C-alpha positions in Angstrom: 0.0 0.0 0.0 1.4 3.4 -1.0 2.1 5.9 1.7 0.9 9.5 1.0 2.4 12.5 2.8 0.4 15.6 3.7 0.7 18.5 6.1 -1.4 18.9 9.2 -2.0 22.1 11.1 -3.0 21.8 14.8 -3.5 24.1 17.7 -0.7 23.9 20.3 -2.9 22.2 22.9 -4.1 19.5 20.4 -0.5 18.9 19.3 0.5 18.4 23.0 -2.4 15.8 23.2 -1.1 14.1 20.1 2.4 14.0 21.6 1.0 12.6 24.8 -0.7 9.8 22.8 2.6 9.1 21.1 4.4 8.8 24.4 1.6 6.8 26.1 1.4 4.1 23.3 5.1 4.4 22.5 4.4 5.1 18.9 7.6 5.7 16.8 6.2 9.0 15.5 3.2 11.2 15.2 2.2 9.6 11.9 1.6 6.3 13.6 -0.5 8.0 16.3 -2.6 9.6 13.6 -3.1 6.2 11.9 -4.2 4.8 15.3 -6.7 7.6 15.8 -8.2 7.2 12.3 -8.4 3.4 12.6 -10.0 3.6 16.0 -12.6 6.0 14.5 -13.2 3.7 11.5 -13.7 0.7 13.8 -16.3 2.5 15.9 -18.2 3.6 12.7 -18.4 0.0 11.6 -19.9 -1.0 14.9 -22.6 1.6 14.5 -23.2 0.4 10.9 -23.7 -3.2 12.1 -21.0 -4.4 9.8 -19.1 -7.7 10.1 -16.5 -7.5 12.8 -14.3 -9.7 14.8 -13.9 -9.6 18.6 -13.5 -11.1 21.9 -15.5 -11.2 25.1 -13.6 -11.7 28.3 -15.3 -12.8 31.4 -14.1 -13.2 35.0 -16.5 -15.2 37.1 -16.9 -17.3 40.3 -17.3 -20.8 39.0 -18.9 -21.8 42.3 -21.9 -19.6 41.5 -24.9 -21.9 41.1 -26.0 -22.6 37.5 -23.6 -20.0 36.0 -21.8 -22.4 33.8 -25.1 -23.9 32.5 -26.6 -20.4 31.9 -23.5 -19.2 30.0 -23.4 -22.4 27.9 -27.1 -21.9 27.0 -26.4 -18.3 25.9 -23.4 -19.4 23.9 -25.4 -22.1 22.2 -28.1 -19.5 21.3 -25.3 -17.6 19.5 -23.2 -20.5 18.3 -22.8 -19.1 14.8 -20.8 -16.2 16.2 -18.4 -18.2 18.3 -15.1 -19.1 16.7 -13.3 -20.5 19.8 -13.1 -20.1 23.5 -10.5 -20.6 26.2 -11.3 -21.3 29.8 -8.7 -20.7 32.5 -8.8 -21.6 36.2 -7.2 -18.6 37.9 -7.5 -19.9 41.4 -9.9 -22.0 43.5 -12.8 -19.6 43.0 -12.2 -17.6 39.8 -12.2 -18.5 36.2 -11.3 -16.4 33.2 -13.0 -17.1 29.9 -12.1 -15.6 26.5 -14.4 -16.1 23.6 -13.3 -15.3 20.0 -16.2 -14.0 17.9 -17.1 -13.0 14.3 -20.3 -11.5 13.1 -22.5 -8.4 12.9 -21.5 -5.9 15.5 -25.0 -5.8 17.0 -25.0 -9.6 17.4 -21.7 -9.5 19.2 -22.9 -6.7 21.5 -26.1 -8.7 22.3 -24.2 -11.9 23.0 -21.6 -10.1 25.2 -24.3 -8.2 27.1 -26.1 -11.4 27.9 -23.0 -13.1 29.1 -21.7 -10.1 31.1 -25.1 -9.7 32.7 -25.2 -13.2 34.1 -25.4 -13.4 37.9 -21.9 -14.4 39.1 -19.9 -12.6 36.4 -17.6 -10.3 38.2 -16.2 -8.5 35.2 -16.7 -8.7 31.4 -15.6 -6.7 28.4 -16.2 -6.9 24.7 -13.5 -5.7 22.3 -14.3 -5.5 18.6 -12.2 -4.7 15.5 -12.9 -4.4 11.8 -12.4 -7.2 9.3 -10.5 -5.9 6.3 
């Protein structure tokens, strides 16, 4: 892919924010930070447009919680067409971490993750989505 060069004019306070982003993410230069910002915006627009995306839902839960595993499995079976793979990790005697790789329309991934994260006994959950190019 060809790289095109162009000039950008920014107010000093916005340039400072850009430089802070470069430092925070350890980008090699401002161009990489601008690419990151544009890509992040494009991904969010695709979510809004209900386009095909990939993603993961990560869940932290107490595996002793009654019926939680069965309820989660039922939800996953209801959305089986979205699930590519999953990994289940026993963190300690009480806590499990589950990561589920997904692919489908953004609204479907959001619906699935909301149902899983909302289950009683889930301590933390997060959906991360990205575009499919």
